[in-house]
Residue frames relative to the residue before (quaternion, step in Angstrom):
aa qw qx qy qz dx dy dz
M 1.0000 0.0000 0.0000 0.0000 0.00 0.00 0.00
A 0.6487 0.5185 -0.3155 0.4592 3.56 1.01 -0.84
I 0.6605 0.4983 -0.3060 0.4709 3.58 0.99 -0.83
D 0.6298 0.5312 -0.3338 0.4580 3.58 0.98 -0.79
K 0.6444 0.5140 -0.3129 0.4718 3.56 1.00 -0.85
A 0.6606 0.5102 -0.3015 0.4608 3.57 0.94 -0.93
R 0.6369 0.5304 -0.3305 0.4514 3.57 0.98 -0.84
G 0.6460 0.5207 -0.3072 0.4660 3.54 1.05 -0.79
Q 0.6376 0.5265 -0.3211 0.4617 3.58 1.02 -0.82
V 0.6544 0.5069 -0.3000 0.4741 3.56 1.00 -0.89
A 0.6448 0.5282 -0.3190 0.4511 3.57 0.96 -0.89
T 0.6334 0.5224 -0.3255 0.4690 3.57 1.01 -0.77
A 0.6602 0.5192 -0.3013 0.4514 3.57 0.96 -0.89
L 0.7484 0.3883 -0.2068 0.4963 3.59 1.03 -0.79
N 0.3617 -0.7410 0.4733 0.3100 3.57 1.33 -0.24
C 0.5350 0.5797 -0.4348 0.4344 3.55 0.79 1.08
D 0.6006 -0.5325 0.4362 0.4068 3.56 -1.29 -0.08
S 0.5749 -0.6218 0.4041 0.3458 3.58 -1.00 0.77
S 0.6190 0.5555 -0.3453 0.4348 3.60 1.14 -0.55
E 0.6487 0.5173 -0.3122 0.4627 3.59 1.28 -0.21
V 0.6195 0.5383 -0.3296 0.4667 3.58 1.32 0.06
Y 0.0279 -0.7857 0.6177 -0.0191 3.57 -0.78 1.08
F 0.3065 -0.7563 0.5488 0.1815 3.59 -0.66 1.07
T 0.1131 -0.7917 0.6000 0.0198 3.55 -1.04 0.90
G 0.6427 -0.5239 0.3947 0.3959 3.54 -1.32 -0.16
G 0.7921 -0.1745 0.1083 0.5749 3.59 1.26 0.05
G 0.7102 -0.4603 0.3269 0.4207 3.54 -1.31 0.03
S 0.6325 0.5397 -0.3375 0.4414 3.59 1.00 -0.77
E 0.6400 0.5145 -0.3207 0.4721 3.56 1.01 -0.80
A 0.6520 0.5138 -0.3102 0.4633 3.57 0.96 -0.85
D 0.6314 0.5289 -0.3250 0.4646 3.59 0.99 -0.81
N 0.6729 0.5025 -0.2933 0.4568 3.56 0.88 -0.96
W 0.6317 0.5341 -0.3312 0.4538 3.57 1.00 -0.80
A 0.6666 0.5064 -0.3056 0.4538 3.59 0.90 -0.90
I 0.7134 0.4548 -0.2644 0.4630 3.60 0.78 -1.02
K 0.7429 0.4131 -0.2368 0.4706 3.57 0.68 -1.08
G 0.5938 0.5843 -0.3646 0.4160 3.56 1.11 -0.63
V 0.6686 0.4787 -0.2965 0.4857 3.56 0.97 -0.86
A 0.6706 0.5076 -0.3066 0.4456 3.58 0.90 -0.90
L 0.7049 0.4742 -0.2690 0.4538 3.59 0.92 -0.90
S 0.5560 0.6210 -0.3973 0.3838 3.58 1.19 -0.39
D 0.7815 -0.0577 0.0364 0.6202 3.58 1.22 -0.46
P 0.1748 -0.8536 0.4797 0.1033 3.59 0.52 1.22
G 0.8435 0.2295 -0.1733 0.4537 3.51 -1.04 0.90
K 0.7088 0.4673 -0.2615 0.4592 3.57 1.22 -0.23
H 0.7167 0.3911 -0.2477 0.5215 3.58 1.25 -0.01
K 0.2681 -0.7375 0.5952 0.1728 3.54 -1.20 0.58
I 0.1999 -0.7632 0.6063 0.1005 3.55 -1.08 0.82
I 0.1513 -0.7666 0.6183 0.0849 3.56 -1.07 0.81
T 0.0792 0.7677 -0.6318 0.0721 3.56 -0.95 0.95
S 0.4943 -0.6523 0.4692 0.3317 3.61 -1.20 -0.23
Q 0.6271 -0.5655 0.3989 0.3575 3.54 -1.29 0.35
I 0.7306 0.4360 -0.2376 0.4687 3.62 1.17 -0.38
E 0.3357 0.7561 -0.5011 0.2540 3.60 1.16 0.43
H 0.6202 -0.4965 0.4443 0.4140 3.55 -1.35 0.24
H 0.6214 -0.5742 0.3819 0.3720 3.56 -1.13 0.63
A 0.5519 0.5999 -0.4066 0.4125 3.62 1.13 -0.43
I 0.6705 0.4517 -0.2837 0.5156 3.58 1.11 -0.66
L 0.6922 0.5019 -0.2929 0.4280 3.58 0.78 -1.01
R 0.6800 0.4725 -0.3005 0.4734 3.60 0.92 -0.84
A 0.6221 0.5269 -0.3383 0.4700 3.59 1.06 -0.71
C 0.6467 0.5115 -0.3149 0.4701 3.56 1.02 -0.77
E 0.6149 0.5353 -0.3447 0.4652 3.58 1.04 -0.71
D 0.6504 0.5233 -0.3147 0.4518 3.57 1.01 -0.80
V 0.7028 0.4580 -0.2899 0.4608 3.59 0.85 -0.89
E 0.5550 0.5823 -0.3994 0.4397 3.59 1.19 -0.42
K 0.6301 0.5372 -0.3276 0.4551 3.56 1.09 -0.71
L 0.6574 0.4902 -0.2981 0.4885 3.57 1.24 -0.46
G 0.6066 -0.5813 0.3448 0.4186 3.55 1.30 0.01
C 0.5202 0.6191 -0.4237 0.4082 3.58 1.25 0.27
P 0.3462 -0.7620 0.5033 0.2151 3.62 -0.45 1.13
V 0.0987 -0.7818 0.6143 0.0406 3.57 -1.08 0.79
I 0.1850 -0.7579 0.6182 0.0957 3.56 -0.94 0.95
Y 0.1735 -0.7814 0.5946 0.0755 3.58 -0.83 1.06
L 0.2770 -0.8115 0.4961 0.1367 3.57 -0.24 1.30
P 0.4199 -0.6650 0.5469 0.2869 3.60 -1.06 0.69
V 0.2891 -0.7404 0.5803 0.1776 3.55 -1.28 0.34
T 0.6008 -0.5326 0.4394 0.4030 3.55 -1.30 0.21
K 0.6795 -0.4809 0.3469 0.4320 3.59 -1.26 0.11
E 0.6482 0.4712 -0.3153 0.5083 3.58 1.31 -0.20
G 0.5553 -0.6455 0.3737 0.3677 3.58 1.28 -0.01
V 0.4862 0.6691 -0.4240 0.3689 3.59 1.14 0.56
V 0.3132 -0.6955 0.6132 0.2054 3.55 -1.10 0.80
T 0.2291 -0.8042 0.5327 0.1307 3.58 -0.45 1.13
P 0.5818 -0.5950 0.4257 0.3553 3.60 -1.07 0.71
E 0.6162 0.5658 -0.3458 0.4250 3.59 1.08 -0.71
V 0.6659 0.4856 -0.2934 0.4844 3.57 0.94 -0.91
L 0.6388 0.5254 -0.3245 0.4589 3.58 1.00 -0.82
N 0.6584 0.5287 -0.3108 0.4364 3.58 0.86 -0.95
S 0.6722 0.5173 -0.2966 0.4389 3.55 0.98 -0.87
A 0.6860 0.4926 -0.2804 0.4562 3.60 1.18 -0.48
I 0.5698 0.6168 -0.3740 0.3938 3.59 1.23 -0.37
T 0.0198 -0.7720 0.6353 -0.0063 3.55 -1.02 0.92
S 0.7278 -0.4551 0.2974 0.4181 3.55 -1.30 0.14
D 0.7235 0.4195 -0.2522 0.4867 3.61 1.14 -0.50
T 0.4094 0.6939 -0.4886 0.3350 3.62 1.23 0.29
R 0.1432 -0.8224 0.5488 0.0444 3.59 -0.66 1.11
L 0.8161 0.0860 -0.0036 0.5715 3.59 1.02 -0.76
I 0.0882 -0.7425 0.6609 0.0641 3.53 -1.17 0.78
S 0.0408 -0.8013 0.5967 -0.0157 3.58 -0.82 1.02
I 0.1057 0.7762 -0.6070 0.1338 3.56 -0.49 1.26
M 0.4279 -0.7254 0.4730 0.2589 3.60 -0.71 1.03
Y 0.5632 -0.6202 0.4369 0.3274 3.57 -1.12 0.76
A 0.7879 -0.0600 0.0816 0.6074 3.58 0.83 -1.03
N 0.4425 -0.7211 0.4655 0.2600 3.56 -0.84 0.95
N 0.4767 -0.7149 0.4485 0.2460 3.54 -0.89 0.99
E 0.7041 0.4516 -0.2736 0.4748 3.61 1.16 -0.42
I 0.8212 0.2256 -0.0955 0.5154 3.58 0.70 -1.06
G 0.4900 -0.7314 0.3851 0.2769 3.59 1.27 0.06
T 0.4234 0.7242 -0.4623 0.2873 3.61 1.24 -0.02
I 0.2643 -0.7550 0.5849 0.1343 3.56 -0.93 0.99
Q 0.3242 -0.7788 0.5118 0.1627 3.56 -0.70 1.11
P 0.5306 -0.6171 0.4708 0.3406 3.62 -1.20 0.45
I 0.0833 -0.8717 0.4814 0.0396 3.55 0.67 1.16
A 0.6564 0.5138 -0.3282 0.4443 3.60 0.84 -0.89
E 0.6620 0.5002 -0.3010 0.4701 3.59 1.00 -0.82
I 0.6407 0.5060 -0.3139 0.4847 3.56 1.02 -0.81
G 0.6427 0.5332 -0.3109 0.4538 3.56 1.01 -0.84
K 0.6259 0.5362 -0.3302 0.4601 3.56 1.06 -0.76
I 0.6303 0.5245 -0.3251 0.4711 3.57 1.03 -0.80
C 0.6460 0.5228 -0.3141 0.4590 3.57 0.98 -0.87
R 0.6388 0.5262 -0.3235 0.4587 3.58 0.99 -0.83
E 0.6528 0.5305 -0.3118 0.4419 3.56 0.95 -0.90
H 0.7380 0.3822 -0.2054 0.5167 3.55 1.10 -0.77
K 0.3816 -0.7445 0.4596 0.2979 3.59 1.33 0.00
I 0.4081 0.6741 -0.4826 0.3822 3.54 0.93 1.10
W 0.4737 -0.6607 0.4951 0.3066 3.59 -0.95 0.82
F 0.1507 -0.7966 0.5837 0.0448 3.55 -1.03 0.88
H 0.0644 -0.7850 0.6162 -0.0062 3.54 -0.81 1.13
T 0.0514 -0.7851 0.6157 0.0443 3.56 -1.10 0.71
D 0.3388 -0.6849 0.6105 0.2086 3.52 -1.08 0.86
A 0.0300 -0.8349 0.5482 -0.0388 3.57 -0.26 1.30
V 0.2276 0.8187 -0.5003 0.1661 3.57 1.26 0.38
Q 0.7471 0.4169 -0.2280 0.4648 3.57 0.80 -1.01
A 0.6499 0.5583 -0.3117 0.4107 3.58 1.16 -0.52
M 0.5631 0.6442 -0.3858 0.3451 3.58 1.08 -0.73
G 0.8065 0.2514 -0.2066 0.4936 3.55 -0.88 0.98
H 0.7143 0.4107 -0.2436 0.5117 3.57 1.28 -0.20
V 0.7750 0.0895 -0.0503 0.6235 3.57 1.16 -0.64
K 0.6058 -0.5687 0.4116 0.3744 3.55 -1.20 0.50
I 0.0979 -0.7842 0.6109 0.0471 3.58 -0.98 0.85
D 0.1133 0.7476 -0.6384 0.1438 3.53 -0.50 1.31
V 0.3774 -0.7797 0.4455 0.2260 3.59 -0.28 1.24
N 0.6464 0.5137 -0.3300 0.4576 3.59 1.11 -0.54
E 0.6601 0.4880 -0.3066 0.4818 3.58 0.97 -0.80
L 0.6907 0.4828 -0.2716 0.4649 3.58 1.10 -0.70
N 0.3287 -0.7718 0.4815 0.2539 3.60 1.27 -0.29
V 0.4071 0.7136 -0.4773 0.3119 3.59 1.00 0.78
D 0.3476 -0.7231 0.5607 0.2047 3.55 -1.25 0.58
M 0.7788 0.0645 -0.0414 0.6226 3.56 1.22 -0.54
L 0.0091 -0.8034 0.5939 -0.0434 3.58 -1.06 0.77
S 0.2285 -0.7908 0.5597 0.0956 3.56 -0.87 1.02
L 0.0136 -0.7781 0.6279 -0.0018 3.55 -1.12 0.79
S 0.1722 -0.7728 0.6025 0.1005 3.55 -1.27 0.46
G 0.5361 -0.6948 0.3937 0.2735 3.55 -0.90 0.98
H 0.6997 0.5200 -0.3071 0.3817 3.58 0.78 -0.97
K 0.5689 0.5988 -0.3887 0.4082 3.60 1.19 -0.33
I 0.7537 0.2996 -0.1883 0.5539 3.59 1.22 -0.40
H 0.6510 -0.5829 0.2837 0.3949 3.55 1.16 0.79
A 0.4312 0.6204 -0.5164 0.4031 3.58 1.14 0.61
Q 0.7085 -0.4259 0.3183 0.4640 3.58 -1.27 -0.05
K 0.4950 -0.5850 0.5354 0.3551 3.53 -1.29 0.34
G 0.7528 0.4087 -0.2797 0.4336 3.56 -1.17 0.57
V 0.6991 0.3627 -0.3001 0.5382 3.58 1.14 0.52
G 0.1185 0.7745 -0.6122 0.1062 3.55 -1.04 0.84
L 0.2462 -0.7677 0.5611 0.1875 3.56 -1.19 -0.35
L 0.1944 -0.7194 0.6460 0.1653 3.47 -1.40 0.29
Y 0.2520 -0.7271 0.6218 0.1456 3.53 -0.81 1.07
V 0.0230 -0.7904 0.6117 -0.0254 3.58 -0.85 1.01
R 0.3616 -0.7534 0.5084 0.2079 3.58 -0.43 1.19
K 0.5777 -0.5792 0.4485 0.3599 3.56 -1.09 0.73
G 0.7179 0.3917 -0.3136 0.4826 3.55 -0.86 0.98
V 0.6369 0.4575 -0.3191 0.5321 3.57 1.28 -0.38
V 0.1389 -0.8171 0.5584 0.0355 3.58 -0.55 1.16
L 0.0317 -0.7904 0.6114 -0.0211 3.57 -0.66 1.16
P 0.4991 -0.6192 0.4940 0.3513 3.62 -1.07 0.56
N 0.6567 -0.5058 0.3715 0.4183 3.58 -1.21 0.40
L 0.4321 -0.6839 0.5228 0.2687 3.56 -1.05 0.77
I 0.7790 -0.0029 0.0421 0.6256 3.57 0.97 -0.97
D 0.2421 -0.7685 0.5772 0.1331 3.57 -0.86 0.98
G 0.4935 0.6843 -0.4654 0.2675 3.55 -1.18 0.51
G 0.8181 0.0242 0.0114 0.5744 3.59 1.07 -0.51
G 0.6083 -0.6067 0.3958 0.3243 3.52 -1.30 0.05
Q 0.3833 0.7429 -0.4810 0.2642 3.58 1.23 0.11
E 0.8245 0.1375 -0.1529 0.5272 3.56 -1.18 0.67
R 0.6459 -0.5605 0.2900 0.4295 3.52 0.91 1.10
G 0.7135 -0.4882 0.2311 0.4462 3.53 1.04 0.90
K 0.5653 0.6375 -0.3683 0.3720 3.59 1.27 -0.10
R 0.7919 0.1006 -0.0388 0.6011 3.59 1.12 -0.67
A 0.1872 -0.8204 0.5348 0.0771 3.53 -0.03 1.33
G 0.5385 0.6099 -0.4741 0.3367 3.55 -1.25 0.49
T 0.5792 -0.6014 0.4208 0.3546 3.55 -1.06 0.76
E 0.4311 -0.7306 0.4756 0.2326 3.55 -0.81 1.04
N 0.3828 -0.6623 0.5905 0.2571 3.52 -1.24 0.61
V 0.2216 -0.8454 0.4706 0.1213 3.54 0.31 1.32
A 0.6676 0.5150 -0.3130 0.4372 3.58 0.84 -0.94
A 0.6720 0.4962 -0.2995 0.4610 3.58 0.95 -0.90
I 0.6365 0.5249 -0.3234 0.4633 3.58 1.02 -0.78
M 0.6491 0.5031 -0.3144 0.4761 3.58 0.97 -0.84
G 0.6592 0.5124 -0.3011 0.4608 3.57 0.98 -0.86
F 0.6230 0.5474 -0.3256 0.4542 3.55 1.06 -0.82
A 0.6669 0.5027 -0.3017 0.4598 3.58 0.88 -0.94
K 0.6637 0.4931 -0.3040 0.4732 3.59 0.96 -0.84
A 0.6389 0.5290 -0.3221 0.4563 3.56 1.01 -0.83
M 0.6336 0.5273 -0.3303 0.4598 3.59 1.04 -0.72
Q 0.6185 0.5361 -0.3390 0.4638 3.56 1.04 -0.75
I 0.6791 0.4867 -0.2808 0.4723 3.56 0.89 -0.98
A 0.6661 0.5265 -0.3020 0.4335 3.58 0.94 -0.93
N 0.6870 0.4861 -0.2818 0.4608 3.58 1.12 -0.61
E 0.5633 0.6053 -0.3870 0.4082 3.58 1.26 -0.18
N 0.8697 -0.0081 -0.0142 0.4933 3.57 -0.94 0.95
I 0.0961 0.8359 -0.5330 0.0894 3.58 0.99 0.86
E 0.6937 0.4878 -0.2920 0.4422 3.58 0.79 -0.97
E 0.6591 0.5094 -0.3080 0.4596 3.58 0.97 -0.85
R 0.6813 0.4751 -0.2892 0.4759 3.56 0.90 -0.92
G 0.6457 0.5314 -0.3187 0.4462 3.55 1.02 -0.81
A 0.6397 0.5330 -0.3235 0.4495 3.56 1.00 -0.82
K 0.6467 0.5189 -0.3140 0.4625 3.57 1.00 -0.83
T 0.6818 0.4853 -0.2883 0.4653 3.57 0.92 -0.92
K 0.6106 0.5702 -0.3478 0.4255 3.60 1.04 -0.76
V 0.6149 0.5548 -0.3499 0.4379 3.58 1.00 -0.78
L 0.6835 0.4654 -0.2765 0.4896 3.57 0.92 -0.91
R 0.6263 0.5443 -0.3313 0.4491 3.57 1.01 -0.84
D 0.6978 0.4766 -0.2800 0.4556 3.57 0.83 -0.99
K 0.6083 0.5386 -0.3522 0.4646 3.57 1.07 -0.67
L 0.6596 0.5058 -0.2992 0.4686 3.56 0.97 -0.89
I 0.6706 0.5003 -0.2992 0.4588 3.58 0.88 -0.95
D 0.6778 0.5176 -0.3028 0.4253 3.59 0.77 -1.05
N 0.7284 0.4412 -0.2503 0.4605 3.57 0.91 -0.87
I 0.6187 0.5155 -0.3590 0.4717 3.61 1.05 -0.60
L 0.6528 0.5272 -0.3114 0.4459 3.58 1.04 -0.77
K 0.5337 0.6061 -0.4117 0.4223 3.59 1.26 -0.12
I 0.5475 0.5615 -0.3997 0.4745 3.57 1.27 -0.32
E 0.4831 -0.6951 0.4413 0.2979 3.61 -0.74 0.98
H 0.8326 0.1787 -0.1789 0.4928 3.53 -1.24 0.68
T 0.4689 0.6140 -0.4924 0.4009 3.55 0.71 1.15
R 0.1177 -0.7939 0.5957 0.0323 3.57 -1.21 0.53
L 0.3737 -0.7011 0.5603 0.2344 3.58 -0.98 0.86
N 0.2185 -0.7691 0.5893 0.1163 3.57 -0.93 0.92
G 0.7334 0.3435 -0.2876 0.5113 3.55 -0.80 1.05
D 0.6366 -0.5335 0.3981 0.3894 3.54 -1.29 0.31
R 0.4924 -0.6941 0.4407 0.2855 3.58 -0.84 0.97
E 0.7708 0.3506 -0.1814 0.5000 3.59 0.93 -0.86
K 0.7538 0.3504 -0.1946 0.5208 3.58 0.83 -0.99
R 0.4594 0.6540 -0.4674 0.3779 3.54 0.53 1.22
L 0.6436 -0.5211 0.3938 0.3989 3.55 -1.24 0.44
P 0.5686 -0.6459 0.3884 0.3296 3.60 -0.94 0.82
G 0.7709 0.3705 -0.2049 0.4758 3.60 1.07 -0.55
N 0.5682 0.6323 -0.3678 0.3770 3.58 1.24 0.20
V 0.0091 0.7574 -0.6522 0.0288 3.53 -1.00 0.99
N 0.1263 0.7757 -0.6093 0.1051 3.58 -0.75 1.04
I 0.0775 0.8138 -0.5599 0.1350 3.54 -0.39 1.29
S 0.3003 -0.7345 0.5827 0.1755 3.56 -0.99 0.89
I 0.1217 -0.7826 0.6100 0.0254 3.53 -0.93 1.00
E 0.3203 -0.7832 0.5032 0.1758 3.56 -0.40 1.22
G 0.8013 0.3606 -0.2434 0.4106 3.50 -1.28 0.55
I 0.7103 0.3654 -0.2742 0.5355 3.60 1.22 0.22
E 0.4117 -0.6866 0.5432 0.2530 3.55 -1.29 0.35
G 0.5618 -0.6817 0.3647 0.2944 3.55 -0.77 1.10
E 0.6585 0.5249 -0.3279 0.4282 3.56 0.89 -0.89
S 0.6527 0.5093 -0.3149 0.4641 3.58 0.96 -0.83
L 0.6302 0.5360 -0.3259 0.4575 3.56 1.05 -0.79
L 0.6759 0.4952 -0.2946 0.4595 3.59 0.90 -0.93
L 0.6519 0.5106 -0.3175 0.4621 3.58 0.97 -0.82
S 0.6500 0.5155 -0.3181 0.4589 3.58 0.98 -0.81
L 0.6593 0.4923 -0.3029 0.4808 3.58 0.98 -0.82
D 0.6384 0.5454 -0.3225 0.4370 3.55 0.97 -0.88
M 0.6399 0.5333 -0.3203 0.4511 3.58 1.00 -0.79
L 0.7187 0.3956 -0.2370 0.5203 3.56 1.23 -0.46
G 0.6212 -0.6093 0.3177 0.3768 3.55 1.26 0.41
I 0.5587 0.5849 -0.3945 0.4361 3.58 1.22 0.41
C 0.2297 -0.7802 0.5720 0.1067 3.58 -0.68 1.14
A 0.1691 0.7741 -0.5898 0.1559 3.57 -0.74 1.08
S 0.2004 -0.7559 0.6009 0.1656 3.56 -1.31 -0.08
S 0.4537 -0.6596 0.5163 0.3040 3.54 -1.33 0.12
G 0.7648 0.1766 -0.1250 0.6069 3.56 1.29 -0.19
S 0.7746 -0.2165 0.1940 0.5617 3.55 -0.80 -0.98
A 0.6209 -0.5441 0.4026 0.3954 3.56 -1.21 0.43
C 0.6072 0.5759 -0.3436 0.4263 3.57 1.17 -0.62
T 0.7773 0.2893 -0.1503 0.5381 3.59 1.16 -0.54
S 0.2428 0.8147 -0.4997 0.1661 3.60 1.14 0.54
G 0.6947 0.4433 -0.2799 0.4925 3.58 1.23 -0.36
S 0.5331 0.6440 -0.3919 0.3840 3.58 1.30 0.02
L 0.3647 -0.7289 0.5413 0.2068 3.55 -1.14 0.71
D 0.5298 0.6332 -0.4076 0.3901 3.59 1.27 -0.12
P 0.5048 -0.6348 0.4759 0.3402 3.60 -1.04 0.67
S 0.6100 -0.5907 0.3966 0.3487 3.55 -1.13 0.65
H 0.4424 -0.6854 0.5103 0.2722 3.59 -0.89 0.94
V 0.5959 0.5658 -0.3611 0.4409 3.58 1.16 -0.58
L 0.6927 0.4708 -0.2825 0.4677 3.59 0.85 -0.94
L 0.6264 0.5188 -0.3417 0.4709 3.58 1.04 -0.67
A 0.6361 0.5326 -0.3212 0.4567 3.59 1.08 -0.74
L 0.6202 0.5352 -0.3399 0.4619 3.61 1.19 -0.49
G 0.5860 -0.5857 0.3687 0.4213 3.55 1.25 -0.37
L 0.4364 0.6915 -0.4720 0.3295 3.59 1.24 0.11
V 0.4643 -0.6496 0.5191 0.3050 3.55 -1.09 0.68
H 0.7115 -0.4906 0.3084 0.3976 3.53 -1.25 0.56
E 0.6842 0.5058 -0.2963 0.4339 3.59 0.84 -0.99
T 0.6719 0.4929 -0.2955 0.4671 3.58 1.00 -0.83
A 0.6359 0.5316 -0.3236 0.4565 3.57 1.00 -0.84
H 0.6394 0.5338 -0.3173 0.4533 3.57 1.09 -0.72
G 0.7382 0.4047 -0.2287 0.4887 3.59 1.13 -0.51
S 0.4142 0.7276 -0.4559 0.3019 3.56 1.14 0.60
L 0.2303 -0.7679 0.5898 0.0974 3.52 -1.17 0.75
R 0.0661 -0.7865 0.6139 0.0115 3.57 -0.82 1.05
I 0.0015 -0.7816 0.6222 -0.0445 3.55 -0.78 1.12
S 0.1727 -0.7870 0.5857 0.0880 3.57 -0.91 0.92
L 0.1969 -0.7725 0.5968 0.0909 3.54 -0.90 1.01
S 0.1255 -0.7895 0.5972 0.0651 3.58 -1.15 0.59
D 0.7398 -0.3710 0.2989 0.4752 3.55 -1.31 -0.17
E 0.6826 0.5057 -0.2791 0.4477 3.56 1.15 -0.62
T 0.5220 0.6370 -0.4161 0.3854 3.59 1.24 -0.21
T 0.1935 -0.7923 0.5721 0.0866 3.57 -0.90 0.93
E 0.6414 -0.5075 0.3973 0.4162 3.54 -1.28 0.24
E 0.5914 0.5593 -0.3629 0.4535 3.58 1.15 -0.58
D 0.6121 0.5441 -0.3445 0.4589 3.59 1.06 -0.72
V 0.6682 0.4993 -0.2884 0.4701 3.55 0.91 -0.97
D 0.6497 0.5163 -0.3151 0.4605 3.59 0.93 -0.87
Y 0.6372 0.5307 -0.3292 0.4516 3.58 1.01 -0.77
I 0.6382 0.5174 -0.3237 0.4693 3.59 0.97 -0.85
L 0.6919 0.4841 -0.2744 0.4601 3.56 0.89 -0.96
E 0.6136 0.5554 -0.3384 0.4478 3.56 1.19 -0.51
V 0.7896 0.3569 -0.1733 0.4681 3.58 0.84 -0.97
L 0.5939 0.6301 -0.3707 0.3358 3.61 1.04 -0.67
P 0.6577 0.5107 -0.3549 0.4251 3.69 0.75 -0.82
G 0.6509 0.5186 -0.3180 0.4541 3.59 0.99 -0.77
I 0.6282 0.5273 -0.3281 0.4687 3.57 1.04 -0.78
V 0.6606 0.5080 -0.3039 0.4617 3.57 0.91 -0.95
E 0.6517 0.5185 -0.3138 0.4560 3.60 0.92 -0.89
R 0.6706 0.5000 -0.2982 0.4598 3.58 0.95 -0.90
L 0.6836 0.4812 -0.2934 0.4637 3.59 0.90 -0.89
R 0.6439 0.5114 -0.3259 0.4666 3.58 1.01 -0.73
A 0.6192 0.5547 -0.3431 0.4373 3.56 1.06 -0.70
M 0.7167 0.4191 -0.2370 0.5045 3.58 1.18 -0.58
S 0.6103 0.6102 -0.3271 0.3850 3.59 1.28 -0.20
P 0.3809 -0.7145 0.5381 0.2341 3.62 -0.70 1.04
L 0.6033 0.5692 -0.3487 0.4364 3.59 1.11 -0.67
W 0.6724 0.4880 -0.2914 0.4741 3.56 0.92 -0.93
E 0.6379 0.5317 -0.3265 0.4514 3.57 0.97 -0.84
A 0.6635 0.4967 -0.3010 0.4717 3.56 1.00 -0.86
M 0.6292 0.5367 -0.3291 0.4558 3.58 1.05 -0.76
M 0.6815 0.4934 -0.2884 0.4571 3.56 0.93 -0.91
K 0.6864 0.4517 -0.2764 0.4984 3.58 1.15 -0.60
G 0.4693 -0.6976 0.4220 0.3392 3.55 1.31 -0.15
E 0.4322 0.7219 -0.4422 0.3106 3.56 1.27 0.33
N 0.7579 0.3162 -0.1828 0.5406 3.58 1.10 -0.65
K 0.0439 -0.8496 0.5253 -0.0155 3.52 0.26 1.29
K 0.5625 0.6172 -0.3842 0.3937 3.60 1.24 -0.20
V 0.6813 0.4912 -0.2880 0.4599 3.55 1.12 -0.62
T 0.1967 0.7316 -0.6299 0.1714 3.53 -0.54 1.23
M 0.7242 -0.4548 0.2895 0.4300 3.56 -1.25 0.34
M 0.8176 0.1808 -0.0484 0.5446 3.54 0.75 -1.12
K 0.5791 -0.5596 0.4545 0.3807 3.54 -1.27 0.40
C-alpha cells in the first residue's frame, strides 16, 4: 500500500500514469535498463544515438551494447555543451530505434532542448530517453511536455536515500525484464522492495517540486556572483552555457594549475568541490565532458566544479571567493606549466583546441 501510494505521488509529479513508473536501485540502473533493454529487444538490428557528454552510466551501457552488434552514434556538442537539433537530425537513419540525451549535464550544468529533441523523435517515430537525474528539483519535469518515452531519476540528488531511483516508461514502450525472479514492479524488476527508500523518494519529489522557480532564482544569484568573481582571475573560462544552465552549477577552467592540488587545497579549508562529476571526484583522468567541449588536456585537468544548493548561503560564496584567488596564485607559483606559459615558451597550451 505504501509503495502504491508513493508510485501515485511520483506519477503526479511527472504528470504520467502510475503504471508507467518503475522503481529501481538508482539512476545508473535506470539508464542501463533503458539502453540495454532496447538493444536486447532485437540485438544488432537497431541503432542508438546519444551524445559525447552523457553520464558514464549511459556511455558504458552503450559500449556494452556495441559489443552485441548494436551500432551507437555519439553526437558532438557545441563549445557550450549543447546538442543541436540540426546535428541530431543529420544522424538519424531508418534503423534508429532509440535516442538518449540527458536533460541537464551533471558537470557543466548545460540544459538541453529536450522538448525540441523529443518532437524530432516523435516525427521520426523513434523512442526517446532522457537522463534527468541532475535536473530533478531544479527545472520542471513534465514527461508529456518534454515528449519523452523514458526518463531516469535518482533519489539522492533531491535529498532522498541513496540506492533508490526510477525509470518512467511510456505505455507502448516494451522493455525486457530488468531482473527475473518475482512479481515486484509488475514482474519487470524482481526483488524485495526497499519500502522506506521508495516512500522517502516520493516525498522528496513532492518537496523538490515546490517553489522551483523561487528557489532557482535565489540560487542563481549566488551562482552568478561566484562565476563573475572567479572569472576575474586571469586565464579562466566558464564551461557550459551561461544562461541555459542549472541554477546551482559552477564549472570554471583555471589555466596553469593541476586539478587534484586545487581540490586538496580547497578541502583543507572545508570546501567540497570536484574537477569533473561527483562520481569521479577521486579520478585523475580529465573530464570526458570538458574534452568534448574542445578543451585541451591541461586545461581540462585544471577545472573546478562547485555545486550550490538551497542550503548555500552568501557567506559560503564569500568564503570561497576569499580563499580561492590565493590558492590559485600559490599553485601557479609552483607550476612549471604556468611559468612556461607566462614566458611564452609553451604556445601549444591554450584553453581550447
